[in-house]
N, CA, C, O and CB atoms as a CASP TS submission, in Angstrom:
PFRMAT TS
TARGET T0000
AUTHOR 0000-0000-0000
METHOD Language model
MODEL 1
PARENT N/A
ATOM      1  N   MET     1      57.543  86.173 133.105  1.00  0.00           N
ATOM      2  CA  MET     1      58.100  87.735 132.284  1.00  0.00           C
ATOM      3  C   MET     1      59.655  88.010 132.523  1.00  0.00           C
ATOM      4  O   MET     1      60.433  88.601 131.774  1.00  0.00           O
ATOM      5  CB  MET     1      57.227  89.295 133.015  1.00  0.00           C
ATOM      6  N   ARG     2      59.948  87.307 134.014  1.00  0.00           N
ATOM      7  CA  ARG     2      61.568  87.348 134.316  1.00  0.00           C
ATOM      8  C   ARG     2      62.426  86.520 133.239  1.00  0.00           C
ATOM      9  O   ARG     2      63.465  86.860 132.673  1.00  0.00           O
ATOM     10  CB  ARG     2      61.905  86.650 135.870  1.00  0.00           C
ATOM     11  N   SER     3      61.650  85.279 133.118  1.00  0.00           N
ATOM     12  CA  SER     3      62.422  84.139 132.391  1.00  0.00           C
ATOM     13  C   SER     3      62.611  84.445 131.164  1.00  0.00           C
ATOM     14  O   SER     3      63.775  84.283 130.798  1.00  0.00           O
ATOM     15  CB  SER     3      61.813  82.855 132.379  1.00  0.00           C
ATOM     16  N   PHE     4      61.889  84.832 130.383  1.00  0.00           N
ATOM     17  CA  PHE     4      61.607  85.312 129.334  1.00  0.00           C
ATOM     18  C   PHE     4      62.895  86.726 128.835  1.00  0.00           C
ATOM     19  O   PHE     4      63.505  86.756 127.767  1.00  0.00           O
ATOM     20  CB  PHE     4      60.026  85.690 129.600  1.00  0.00           C
ATOM     21  N   PHE     5      63.030  87.957 130.196  1.00  0.00           N
ATOM     22  CA  PHE     5      63.907  88.432 129.611  1.00  0.00           C
ATOM     23  C   PHE     5      65.333  87.922 129.916  1.00  0.00           C
ATOM     24  O   PHE     5      66.256  88.420 129.272  1.00  0.00           O
ATOM     25  CB  PHE     5      63.724  89.619 129.770  1.00  0.00           C
ATOM     26  N   SER     6      65.630  86.855 130.958  1.00  0.00           N
ATOM     27  CA  SER     6      66.552  86.288 131.532  1.00  0.00           C
ATOM     28  C   SER     6      67.230  85.480 130.010  1.00  0.00           C
ATOM     29  O   SER     6      68.402  85.584 129.646  1.00  0.00           O
ATOM     30  CB  SER     6      65.936  85.358 132.891  1.00  0.00           C
ATOM     31  N   ASN     7      66.293  84.797 129.394  1.00  0.00           N
ATOM     32  CA  ASN     7      66.891  83.886 128.526  1.00  0.00           C
ATOM     33  C   ASN     7      66.816  84.550 127.215  1.00  0.00           C
ATOM     34  O   ASN     7      67.130  83.777 126.310  1.00  0.00           O
ATOM     35  CB  ASN     7      66.240  82.515 128.550  1.00  0.00           C
ATOM     36  N   LEU     8      66.463  85.880 126.771  1.00  0.00           N
ATOM     37  CA  LEU     8      67.055  87.105 125.950  1.00  0.00           C
ATOM     38  C   LEU     8      68.265  87.830 126.258  1.00  0.00           C
ATOM     39  O   LEU     8      68.710  88.602 125.409  1.00  0.00           O
ATOM     40  CB  LEU     8      66.170  88.094 125.930  1.00  0.00           C
ATOM     41  N   ALA     9      68.817  87.692 127.294  1.00  0.00           N
ATOM     42  CA  ALA     9      70.166  88.296 127.692  1.00  0.00           C
ATOM     43  C   ALA     9      70.916  86.809 127.609  1.00  0.00           C
ATOM     44  O   ALA     9      71.965  87.100 127.032  1.00  0.00           O
ATOM     45  CB  ALA     9      70.210  89.203 129.396  1.00  0.00           C
ATOM     46  N   THR    10      70.945  85.776 127.795  1.00  0.00           N
ATOM     47  CA  THR    10      71.326  84.858 127.522  1.00  0.00           C
ATOM     48  C   THR    10      71.451  84.868 126.089  1.00  0.00           C
ATOM     49  O   THR    10      72.383  84.185 125.663  1.00  0.00           O
ATOM     50  CB  THR    10      70.708  84.034 128.072  1.00  0.00           C
ATOM     51  N   ARG    11      71.005  85.249 125.551  1.00  0.00           N
ATOM     52  CA  ARG    11      70.645  84.616 123.923  1.00  0.00           C
ATOM     53  C   ARG    11      71.909  85.690 123.387  1.00  0.00           C
ATOM     54  O   ARG    11      72.973  85.380 122.852  1.00  0.00           O
ATOM     55  CB  ARG    11      68.539  84.987 123.047  1.00  0.00           C
ATOM     56  N   LEU    12      71.337  87.190 123.769  1.00  0.00           N
ATOM     57  CA  LEU    12      72.132  88.059 123.526  1.00  0.00           C
ATOM     58  C   LEU    12      73.859  88.464 123.875  1.00  0.00           C
ATOM     59  O   LEU    12      74.605  89.368 123.500  1.00  0.00           O
ATOM     60  CB  LEU    12      71.416  88.740 123.887  1.00  0.00           C
ATOM     61  N   ARG    13      74.023  87.183 124.860  1.00  0.00           N
ATOM     62  CA  ARG    13      75.685  87.702 125.349  1.00  0.00           C
ATOM     63  C   ARG    13      76.161  86.397 124.356  1.00  0.00           C
ATOM     64  O   ARG    13      77.256  86.574 123.823  1.00  0.00           O
ATOM     65  CB  ARG    13      76.299  87.605 127.571  1.00  0.00           C
ATOM     66  N   ARG    14      75.310  84.791 123.964  1.00  0.00           N
ATOM     67  CA  ARG    14      76.341  84.237 123.294  1.00  0.00           C
ATOM     68  C   ARG    14      76.127  84.408 122.140  1.00  0.00           C
ATOM     69  O   ARG    14      76.845  83.664 121.471  1.00  0.00           O
ATOM     70  CB  ARG    14      76.602  83.053 123.504  1.00  0.00           C
ATOM     71  N   ASP    15      75.060  85.442 121.148  1.00  0.00           N
ATOM     72  CA  ASP    15      75.461  85.762 120.089  1.00  0.00           C
ATOM     73  C   ASP    15      76.487  87.096 119.339  1.00  0.00           C
ATOM     74  O   ASP    15      76.464  88.318 119.488  1.00  0.00           O
ATOM     75  CB  ASP    15      74.452  85.680 119.774  1.00  0.00           C
ATOM     76  N   GLN    16      77.360  86.164 118.483  1.00  0.00           N
ATOM     77  CA  GLN    16      79.117  86.547 117.951  1.00  0.00           C
ATOM     78  C   GLN    16      78.928  87.256 117.053  1.00  0.00           C
ATOM     79  O   GLN    16      79.999  87.769 116.728  1.00  0.00           O
ATOM     80  CB  GLN    16      80.197  85.404 117.366  1.00  0.00           C
ATOM     81  N   ARG    17      77.878  87.681 116.262  1.00  0.00           N
ATOM     82  CA  ARG    17      77.792  87.899 114.812  1.00  0.00           C
ATOM     83  C   ARG    17      78.031  89.821 114.737  1.00  0.00           C
ATOM     84  O   ARG    17      78.437  90.335 113.695  1.00  0.00           O
ATOM     85  CB  ARG    17      76.000  87.190 114.157  1.00  0.00           C
ATOM     86  N   GLY    18      77.741  90.578 115.853  1.00  0.00           N
ATOM     87  CA  GLY    18      78.219  91.911 116.435  1.00  0.00           C
ATOM     88  C   GLY    18      79.325  92.181 116.370  1.00  0.00           C
ATOM     89  O   GLY    18      79.736  93.175 115.773  1.00  0.00           O
ATOM     90  N   ALA    19      80.038  91.366 116.962  1.00  0.00           N
ATOM     91  CA  ALA    19      81.357  91.612 117.460  1.00  0.00           C
ATOM     92  C   ALA    19      82.571  91.745 116.170  1.00  0.00           C
ATOM     93  O   ALA    19      83.239  92.704 115.784  1.00  0.00           O
ATOM     94  CB  ALA    19      81.673  90.334 118.512  1.00  0.00           C
ATOM     95  N   THR    20      82.477  89.964 115.620  1.00  0.00           N
ATOM     96  CA  THR    20      82.801  89.764 114.406  1.00  0.00           C
ATOM     97  C   THR    20      82.783  91.517 112.855  1.00  0.00           C
ATOM     98  O   THR    20      83.639  92.088 112.178  1.00  0.00           O
ATOM     99  CB  THR    20      81.573  88.396 114.226  1.00  0.00           C
ATOM    100  N   ALA    21      81.648  91.603 113.004  1.00  0.00           N
ATOM    101  CA  ALA    21      81.275  92.879 112.355  1.00  0.00           C
ATOM    102  C   ALA    21      81.927  94.357 112.693  1.00  0.00           C
ATOM    103  O   ALA    21      81.791  95.331 111.952  1.00  0.00           O
ATOM    104  CB  ALA    21      79.900  92.979 112.609  1.00  0.00           C
ATOM    105  N   VAL    22      82.629  94.360 113.889  1.00  0.00           N
ATOM    106  CA  VAL    22      82.678  95.156 114.549  1.00  0.00           C
ATOM    107  C   VAL    22      84.338  95.236 114.055  1.00  0.00           C
ATOM    108  O   VAL    22      84.982  96.177 113.592  1.00  0.00           O
ATOM    109  CB  VAL    22      82.066  94.913 115.958  1.00  0.00           C
ATOM    110  N   GLU    23      84.709  93.880 114.357  1.00  0.00           N
ATOM    111  CA  GLU    23      86.463  93.567 113.901  1.00  0.00           C
ATOM    112  C   GLU    23      87.124  94.135 112.819  1.00  0.00           C
ATOM    113  O   GLU    23      88.152  94.799 112.686  1.00  0.00           O
ATOM    114  CB  GLU    23      86.754  92.151 113.527  1.00  0.00           C
ATOM    115  N   TYR    24      85.826  93.475 111.706  1.00  0.00           N
ATOM    116  CA  TYR    24      85.998  93.734 110.157  1.00  0.00           C
ATOM    117  C   TYR    24      86.077  95.404 109.996  1.00  0.00           C
ATOM    118  O   TYR    24      86.893  95.845 109.187  1.00  0.00           O
ATOM    119  CB  TYR    24      84.568  93.034 109.208  1.00  0.00           C
ATOM    120  N   GLY    25      85.278  96.294 110.722  1.00  0.00           N
ATOM    121  CA  GLY    25      85.241  97.556 110.510  1.00  0.00           C
ATOM    122  C   GLY    25      86.550  98.069 110.890  1.00  0.00           C
ATOM    123  O   GLY    25      87.268  98.741 110.149  1.00  0.00           O
ATOM    124  N   ILE    26      86.833  97.705 112.128  1.00  0.00           N
ATOM    125  CA  ILE    26      88.714  98.280 112.534  1.00  0.00           C
ATOM    126  C   ILE    26      89.541  97.791 111.774  1.00  0.00           C
ATOM    127  O   ILE    26      90.594  98.424 111.700  1.00  0.00           O
ATOM    128  CB  ILE    26      89.475  97.842 113.988  1.00  0.00           C
ATOM    129  N   MET    27      89.443  96.699 111.046  1.00  0.00           N
ATOM    130  CA  MET    27      90.570  96.058 110.900  1.00  0.00           C
ATOM    131  C   MET    27      90.360  97.085 108.769  1.00  0.00           C
ATOM    132  O   MET    27      91.112  97.293 107.816  1.00  0.00           O
ATOM    133  CB  MET    27      90.440  93.722 111.373  1.00  0.00           C
ATOM    134  N   VAL    28      89.544  97.240 108.963  1.00  0.00           N
ATOM    135  CA  VAL    28      89.410  98.083 107.589  1.00  0.00           C
ATOM    136  C   VAL    28      89.867  99.554 107.735  1.00  0.00           C
ATOM    137  O   VAL    28      90.588 100.120 106.913  1.00  0.00           O
ATOM    138  CB  VAL    28      87.837  98.121 107.069  1.00  0.00           C
ATOM    139  N   SER    29      89.408 100.082 108.789  1.00  0.00           N
ATOM    140  CA  SER    29      89.539 101.122 109.250  1.00  0.00           C
ATOM    141  C   SER    29      91.291 101.389 109.027  1.00  0.00           C
ATOM    142  O   SER    29      91.854 102.347 108.498  1.00  0.00           O
ATOM    143  CB  SER    29      88.872 101.080 110.675  1.00  0.00           C
ATOM    144  N   LEU    30      91.737 100.440 109.503  1.00  0.00           N
ATOM    145  CA  LEU    30      93.354 100.587 110.003  1.00  0.00           C
ATOM    146  C   LEU    30      93.916 100.290 108.644  1.00  0.00           C
ATOM    147  O   LEU    30      94.826 101.005 108.223  1.00  0.00           O
ATOM    148  CB  LEU    30      93.999  99.388 111.350  1.00  0.00           C
ATOM    149  N   ILE    31      93.374  99.122 107.794  1.00  0.00           N
ATOM    150  CA  ILE    31      94.247  99.616 106.569  1.00  0.00           C
ATOM    151  C   ILE    31      94.283 100.576 105.654  1.00  0.00           C
ATOM    152  O   ILE    31      95.262 100.796 104.941  1.00  0.00           O
ATOM    153  CB  ILE    31      94.302  98.938 105.891  1.00  0.00           C
ATOM    154  N   ALA    32      92.914 101.377 105.612  1.00  0.00           N
ATOM    155  CA  ALA    32      92.767 102.453 105.255  1.00  0.00           C
ATOM    156  C   ALA    32      93.612 103.474 105.650  1.00  0.00           C
ATOM    157  O   ALA    32      93.927 104.208 104.714  1.00  0.00           O
ATOM    158  CB  ALA    32      91.767 102.655 105.456  1.00  0.00           C
ATOM    159  N   VAL    33      94.152 103.807 106.876  1.00  0.00           N
ATOM    160  CA  VAL    33      95.266 104.383 107.862  1.00  0.00           C
ATOM    161  C   VAL    33      96.131 104.288 107.253  1.00  0.00           C
ATOM    162  O   VAL    33      96.460 105.169 106.459  1.00  0.00           O
ATOM    163  CB  VAL    33      95.581 103.870 109.103  1.00  0.00           C
ATOM    164  N   VAL    34      96.916 102.978 107.450  1.00  0.00           N
ATOM    165  CA  VAL    34      98.000 102.398 106.312  1.00  0.00           C
ATOM    166  C   VAL    34      98.119 103.618 105.123  1.00  0.00           C
ATOM    167  O   VAL    34      98.696 104.689 104.937  1.00  0.00           O
ATOM    168  CB  VAL    34      97.341 100.738 105.496  1.00  0.00           C
ATOM    169  N   ILE    35      97.212 102.740 104.487  1.00  0.00           N
ATOM    170  CA  ILE    35      97.564 103.603 102.825  1.00  0.00           C
ATOM    171  C   ILE    35      97.804 105.090 102.144  1.00  0.00           C
ATOM    172  O   ILE    35      98.380 105.524 101.146  1.00  0.00           O
ATOM    173  CB  ILE    35      96.536 103.383 102.065  1.00  0.00           C
ATOM    174  N   ILE    36      96.779 105.804 103.616  1.00  0.00           N
ATOM    175  CA  ILE    36      96.634 107.120 103.876  1.00  0.00           C
ATOM    176  C   ILE    36      98.101 106.980 103.722  1.00  0.00           C
ATOM    177  O   ILE    36      98.724 106.730 102.691  1.00  0.00           O
ATOM    178  CB  ILE    36      95.856 107.733 105.220  1.00  0.00           C
ATOM    179  N   VAL    37      98.614 107.213 105.094  1.00  0.00           N
ATOM    180  CA  VAL    37      99.579 107.319 105.631  1.00  0.00           C
ATOM    181  C   VAL    37     100.867 107.178 104.323  1.00  0.00           C
ATOM    182  O   VAL    37     101.499 108.125 103.855  1.00  0.00           O
ATOM    183  CB  VAL    37      99.468 106.316 106.803  1.00  0.00           C
ATOM    184  N   ALA    38     100.986 105.915 103.988  1.00  0.00           N
ATOM    185  CA  ALA    38     102.279 105.309 102.984  1.00  0.00           C
ATOM    186  C   ALA    38     101.641 107.277 101.853  1.00  0.00           C
ATOM    187  O   ALA    38     102.201 108.367 101.735  1.00  0.00           O
ATOM    188  CB  ALA    38     101.808 102.674 101.767  1.00  0.00           C
ATOM    189  N   VAL    39     100.464 106.788 101.392  1.00  0.00           N
ATOM    190  CA  VAL    39     100.657 108.006 100.426  1.00  0.00           C
ATOM    191  C   VAL    39     101.243 109.048  99.987  1.00  0.00           C
ATOM    192  O   VAL    39     102.017 109.286  99.060  1.00  0.00           O
ATOM    193  CB  VAL    39     100.175 108.414 100.413  1.00  0.00           C
ATOM    194  N   THR    40     100.472 109.966 101.260  1.00  0.00           N
ATOM    195  CA  THR    40     101.170 110.970 102.148  1.00  0.00           C
ATOM    196  C   THR    40     102.420 111.056 102.062  1.00  0.00           C
ATOM    197  O   THR    40     102.791 112.111 101.548  1.00  0.00           O
ATOM    198  CB  THR    40     100.984 110.812 103.394  1.00  0.00           C
ATOM    199  N   LEU    41     103.722 109.920 102.553  1.00  0.00           N
ATOM    200  CA  LEU    41     104.970 109.494 102.670  1.00  0.00           C
ATOM    201  C   LEU    41     105.815 109.717 101.487  1.00  0.00           C
ATOM    202  O   LEU    41     106.849 110.383 101.430  1.00  0.00           O
ATOM    203  CB  LEU    41     104.943 108.213 103.004  1.00  0.00           C
ATOM    204  N   LEU    42     104.863 108.661  99.978  1.00  0.00           N
ATOM    205  CA  LEU    42     105.705 108.612  99.148  1.00  0.00           C
ATOM    206  C   LEU    42     104.752 109.578  97.666  1.00  0.00           C
ATOM    207  O   LEU    42     104.921 109.473  96.451  1.00  0.00           O
ATOM    208  CB  LEU    42     106.188 106.875  99.031  1.00  0.00           C
ATOM    209  N   GLY    43     104.032 110.231  98.252  1.00  0.00           N
ATOM    210  CA  GLY    43     103.776 111.265  96.971  1.00  0.00           C
ATOM    211  C   GLY    43     104.291 112.189  96.341  1.00  0.00           C
ATOM    212  O   GLY    43     103.847 112.464  95.226  1.00  0.00           O
ATOM    213  N   SER    44     105.235 112.820  96.827  1.00  0.00           N
ATOM    214  CA  SER    44     106.281 113.549  96.167  1.00  0.00           C
ATOM    215  C   SER    44     107.218 112.917  95.733  1.00  0.00           C
ATOM    216  O   SER    44     107.799 113.182  94.680  1.00  0.00           O
ATOM    217  CB  SER    44     106.795 114.401  96.809  1.00  0.00           C
ATOM    218  N   ASN    45     107.500 111.954  96.524  1.00  0.00           N
ATOM    219  CA  ASN    45     107.921 110.923  95.523  1.00  0.00           C
ATOM    220  C   ASN    45     107.976 110.080  93.798  1.00  0.00           C
ATOM    221  O   ASN    45     108.713 109.793  92.855  1.00  0.00           O
ATOM    222  CB  ASN    45     107.586 110.401  96.060  1.00  0.00           C
ATOM    223  N   ILE    46     106.790 110.014  94.251  1.00  0.00           N
ATOM    224  CA  ILE    46     105.942 108.869  92.827  1.00  0.00           C
ATOM    225  C   ILE    46     105.795 110.631  92.013  1.00  0.00           C
ATOM    226  O   ILE    46     106.077 110.661  90.815  1.00  0.00           O
ATOM    227  CB  ILE    46     103.534 107.547  93.427  1.00  0.00           C
ATOM    228  N   ASN    47     105.434 111.781  92.587  1.00  0.00           N
ATOM    229  CA  ASN    47     105.310 112.793  91.488  1.00  0.00           C
ATOM    230  C   ASN    47     106.034 112.990  90.776  1.00  0.00           C
ATOM    231  O   ASN    47     105.802 113.321  89.613  1.00  0.00           O
ATOM    232  CB  ASN    47     105.142 113.777  91.691  1.00  0.00           C
ATOM    233  N   LYS    48     107.260 112.820  91.346  1.00  0.00           N
ATOM    234  CA  LYS    48     108.619 113.293  90.459  1.00  0.00           C
ATOM    235  C   LYS    48     108.934 112.294  89.508  1.00  0.00           C
ATOM    236  O   LYS    48     109.262 112.521  88.343  1.00  0.00           O
ATOM    237  CB  LYS    48     109.998 113.510  91.347  1.00  0.00           C
ATOM    238  N   THR    49     108.836 111.293  89.986  1.00  0.00           N
ATOM    239  CA  THR    49     109.026 109.806  89.137  1.00  0.00           C
ATOM    240  C   THR    49     107.935 110.135  88.206  1.00  0.00           C
ATOM    241  O   THR    49     108.512 110.257  87.125  1.00  0.00           O
ATOM    242  CB  THR    49     108.756 108.141  90.067  1.00  0.00           C
ATOM    243  N   PHE    50     106.954 110.300  88.062  1.00  0.00           N
ATOM    244  CA  PHE    50     106.076 110.463  86.871  1.00  0.00           C
ATOM    245  C   PHE    50     106.255 111.496  85.732  1.00  0.00           C
ATOM    246  O   PHE    50     106.157 111.411  84.508  1.00  0.00           O
ATOM    247  CB  PHE    50     104.872 110.704  87.356  1.00  0.00           C
ATOM    248  N   GLN    51     106.607 112.686  86.740  1.00  0.00           N
ATOM    249  CA  GLN    51     106.958 113.675  85.965  1.00  0.00           C
ATOM    250  C   GLN    51     108.504 113.737  85.244  1.00  0.00           C
ATOM    251  O   GLN    51     108.809 114.585  84.405  1.00  0.00           O
ATOM    252  CB  GLN    51     106.709 114.752  86.794  1.00  0.00           C
ATOM    253  N   ASP    52     109.317 112.785  85.685  1.00  0.00           N
ATOM    254  CA  ASP    52     110.442 112.373  85.130  1.00  0.00           C
ATOM    255  C   ASP    52     110.078 111.723  83.688  1.00  0.00           C
ATOM    256  O   ASP    52     110.319 112.159  82.563  1.00  0.00           O
ATOM    257  CB  ASP    52     111.143 111.427  86.109  1.00  0.00           C
ATOM    258  N   VAL    53     109.495 110.676  84.045  1.00  0.00           N
ATOM    259  CA  VAL    53     108.807 109.724  82.539  1.00  0.00           C
ATOM    260  C   VAL    53     107.987 110.857  81.912  1.00  0.00           C
ATOM    261  O   VAL    53     107.950 110.696  80.692  1.00  0.00           O
ATOM    262  CB  VAL    53     107.518 108.102  82.931  1.00  0.00           C
ATOM    263  N   ALA    54     107.684 111.348  82.092  1.00  0.00           N
ATOM    264  CA  ALA    54     106.726 112.528  80.863  1.00  0.00           C
ATOM    265  C   ALA    54     107.710 113.461  80.453  1.00  0.00           C
ATOM    266  O   ALA    54     107.538 113.825  79.289  1.00  0.00           O
ATOM    267  CB  ALA    54     105.264 113.629  81.586  1.00  0.00           C
ATOM    268  N   CYS    55     108.659 113.955  81.009  1.00  0.00           N
ATOM    269  CA  CYS    55     109.534 114.585  80.401  1.00  0.00           C
ATOM    270  C   CYS    55     110.617 113.543  79.056  1.00  0.00           C
ATOM    271  O   CYS    55     110.979 113.832  77.916  1.00  0.00           O
ATOM    272  CB  CYS    55     110.308 115.204  81.712  1.00  0.00           C
ATOM    273  N   SER    56     110.829 112.299  79.926  1.00  0.00           N
ATOM    274  CA  SER    56     111.595 111.540  78.884  1.00  0.00           C
ATOM    275  C   SER    56     110.358 111.721  77.472  1.00  0.00           C
ATOM    276  O   SER    56     110.247 112.294  76.389  1.00  0.00           O
ATOM    277  CB  SER    56     111.966 109.629  79.521  1.00  0.00           C
ATOM    278  N   VAL    57     109.652 110.861  78.322  1.00  0.00           N
ATOM    279  CA  VAL    57     107.958 110.871  76.742  1.00  0.00           C
ATOM    280  C   VAL    57     108.338 111.963  75.279  1.00  0.00           C
ATOM    281  O   VAL    57     108.211 111.761  74.071  1.00  0.00           O
ATOM    282  CB  VAL    57     105.794 112.081  77.716  1.00  0.00           C
ATOM    283  N   GLN    58     108.719 112.860  75.874  1.00  0.00           N
ATOM    284  CA  GLN    58     108.874 114.222  74.818  1.00  0.00           C
ATOM    285  C   GLN    58     110.176 114.320  74.431  1.00  0.00           C
ATOM    286  O   GLN    58     110.362 115.266  73.665  1.00  0.00           O
ATOM    287  CB  GLN    58     108.504 115.710  75.452  1.00  0.00           C
ATOM    288  N   GLY    59     110.979 113.783  74.647  1.00  0.00           N
ATOM    289  CA  GLY    59     112.105 113.973  73.847  1.00  0.00           C
ATOM    290  C   GLY    59     113.386 113.872  74.767  1.00  0.00           C
ATOM    291  O   GLY    59     114.349 114.626  74.622  1.00  0.00           O
ATOM    292  N   GLY    60     113.344 113.247  75.370  1.00  0.00           N
ATOM    293  CA  GLY    60     114.517 112.388  76.331  1.00  0.00           C
ATOM    294  C   GLY    60     114.991 114.191  76.809  1.00  0.00           C
ATOM    295  O   GLY    60     116.161 114.563  76.896  1.00  0.00           O
ATOM    296  N   LYS    61     114.104 114.844  76.994  1.00  0.00           N
ATOM    297  CA  LYS    61     114.527 115.959  78.019  1.00  0.00           C
ATOM    298  C   LYS    61     114.054 115.320  79.756  1.00  0.00           C
ATOM    299  O   LYS    61     113.498 114.261  80.047  1.00  0.00           O
ATOM    300  CB  LYS    61     113.513 117.649  77.511  1.00  0.00           C
ATOM    301  N   THR    62     114.572 116.525  80.721  1.00  0.00           N
ATOM    302  CA  THR    62     114.486 115.721  82.392  1.00  0.00           C
ATOM    303  C   THR    62     113.984 116.737  82.871  1.00  0.00           C
ATOM    304  O   THR    62     114.129 117.897  82.486  1.00  0.00           O
ATOM    305  CB  THR    62     115.921 115.179  83.369  1.00  0.00           C
ATOM    306  N   PHE    63     113.337 116.317  83.784  1.00  0.00           N
ATOM    307  CA  PHE    63     112.431 117.339  84.704  1.00  0.00           C
ATOM    308  C   PHE    63     113.036 117.938  85.833  1.00  0.00           C
ATOM    309  O   PHE    63     113.672 117.185  86.571  1.00  0.00           O
ATOM    310  CB  PHE    63     111.238 116.676  85.291  1.00  0.00           C
ATOM    311  N   SER    64     112.966 119.166  86.125  1.00  0.00           N
ATOM    312  CA  SER    64     113.807 120.406  86.775  1.00  0.00           C
ATOM    313  C   SER    64     112.865 120.932  87.794  1.00  0.00           C
ATOM    314  O   SER    64     111.731 121.147  87.366  1.00  0.00           O
ATOM    315  CB  SER    64     114.258 121.682  85.654  1.00  0.00           C
ATOM    316  N   ALA    65     113.087 121.190  89.068  1.00  0.00           N
ATOM    317  CA  ALA    65     111.757 121.890  89.965  1.00  0.00           C
ATOM    318  C   ALA    65     111.907 123.521  89.720  1.00  0.00           C
ATOM    319  O   ALA    65     110.938 124.264  89.879  1.00  0.00           O
ATOM    320  CB  ALA    65     111.872 121.518  91.932  1.00  0.00           C
ATOM    321  N   THR    66     113.120 123.978  89.347  1.00  0.00           N
ATOM    322  CA  THR    66     112.926 125.288  88.802  1.00  0.00           C
ATOM    323  C   THR    66     113.215 125.639  87.820  1.00  0.00           C
ATOM    324  O   THR    66     113.455 126.837  87.670  1.00  0.00           O
ATOM    325  CB  THR    66     113.297 126.046  89.283  1.00  0.00           C
ATOM    326  N   GLY    67     113.321 124.671  86.663  1.00  0.00           N
ATOM    327  CA  GLY    67     113.166 124.653  85.123  1.00  0.00           C
ATOM    328  C   GLY    67     111.441 125.106  84.764  1.00  0.00           C
ATOM    329  O   GLY    67     110.529 125.258  85.576  1.00  0.00           O
ATOM    330  N   GLY    68     111.408 125.237  83.344  1.00  0.00           N
ATOM    331  CA  GLY    68     110.023 125.338  83.183  1.00  0.00           C
ATOM    332  C   GLY    68     110.074 126.757  82.512  1.00  0.00           C
ATOM    333  O   GLY    68     111.067 127.474  82.630  1.00  0.00           O
ATOM    334  N   ALA    69     108.881 127.158  81.752  1.00  0.00           N
ATOM    335  CA  ALA    69     108.687 128.488  81.586  1.00  0.00           C
ATOM    336  C   ALA    69     108.531 129.433  82.601  1.00  0.00           C
ATOM    337  O   ALA    69     109.024 130.529  82.870  1.00  0.00           O
ATOM    338  CB  ALA    69     107.784 128.602  80.929  1.00  0.00           C
ATOM    339  N   ASP    70     107.850 128.820  82.997  1.00  0.00           N
ATOM    340  CA  ASP    70     107.306 129.588  84.598  1.00  0.00           C
ATOM    341  C   ASP    70     108.128 130.017  85.857  1.00  0.00           C
ATOM    342  O   ASP    70     108.222 130.903  86.706  1.00  0.00           O
ATOM    343  CB  ASP    70     106.388 128.626  85.332  1.00  0.00           C
ATOM    344  N   GLY    71     108.647 128.869  85.456  1.00  0.00           N
ATOM    345  CA  GLY    71     109.754 128.704  86.581  1.00  0.00           C
ATOM    346  C   GLY    71     109.310 128.100  88.000  1.00  0.00           C
ATOM    347  O   GLY    71     109.830 128.339  89.090  1.00  0.00           O
ATOM    348  N   LYS    72     108.161 127.211  87.707  1.00  0.00           N
ATOM    349  CA  LYS    72     107.952 126.235  88.848  1.00  0.00           C
ATOM    350  C   LYS    72     107.798 124.981  88.653  1.00  0.00           C
ATOM    351  O   LYS    72     106.975 124.172  89.081  1.00  0.00           O
ATOM    352  CB  LYS    72     106.971 126.486  89.538  1.00  0.00           C
ATOM    353  N   GLY    73     108.900 124.883  87.782  1.00  0.00           N
ATOM    354  CA  GLY    73     109.132 123.272  87.186  1.00  0.00           C
ATOM    355  C   GLY    73     108.461 123.063  86.304  1.00  0.00           C
ATOM    356  O   GLY    73     107.360 123.566  86.081  1.00  0.00           O
ATOM    357  N   GLY    74     109.118 122.177  85.590  1.00  0.00           N
ATOM    358  CA  GLY    74     108.704 121.475  84.575  1.00  0.00           C
ATOM    359  C   GLY    74     110.499 120.985  83.539  1.00  0.00           C
ATOM    360  O   GLY    74     111.671 121.178  83.863  1.00  0.00           O
ATOM    361  N   CYS    75     109.919 120.368  82.357  1.00  0.00           N
ATOM    362  CA  CYS    75     110.653 119.256  81.166  1.00  0.00           C
ATOM    363  C   CYS    75     111.850 120.795  80.986  1.00  0.00           C
ATOM    364  O   CYS    75     111.374 121.930  80.993  1.00  0.00           O
ATOM    365  CB  CYS    75     109.237 118.546  79.153  1.00  0.00           C
ATOM    366  N   VAL    76     113.612 120.515  80.816  1.00  0.00           N
ATOM    367  CA  VAL    76     114.349 121.303  80.641  1.00  0.00           C
ATOM    368  C   VAL    76     115.152 120.386  79.931  1.00  0.00           C
ATOM    369  O   VAL    76     116.224 120.750  79.447  1.00  0.00           O
ATOM    370  CB  VAL    76     114.752 122.023  81.687  1.00  0.00           C
TER
END
């Protein structure tokens, strides 16, 4: 019985499949954190760029943060 548990413990120590899965999980989570930080930092710039493009498509207008009908930003 003792040799069975000894052999089982030896096999479990040699098995690396679980370690690889953990490494991939850590890698995926770090990539997700980098994407979230990049979107947070660049979000306002990207939003303004899309608004500028939308105003240009509407007839050569430009976007103003204080413009628009309600004063909250829009094409002028």
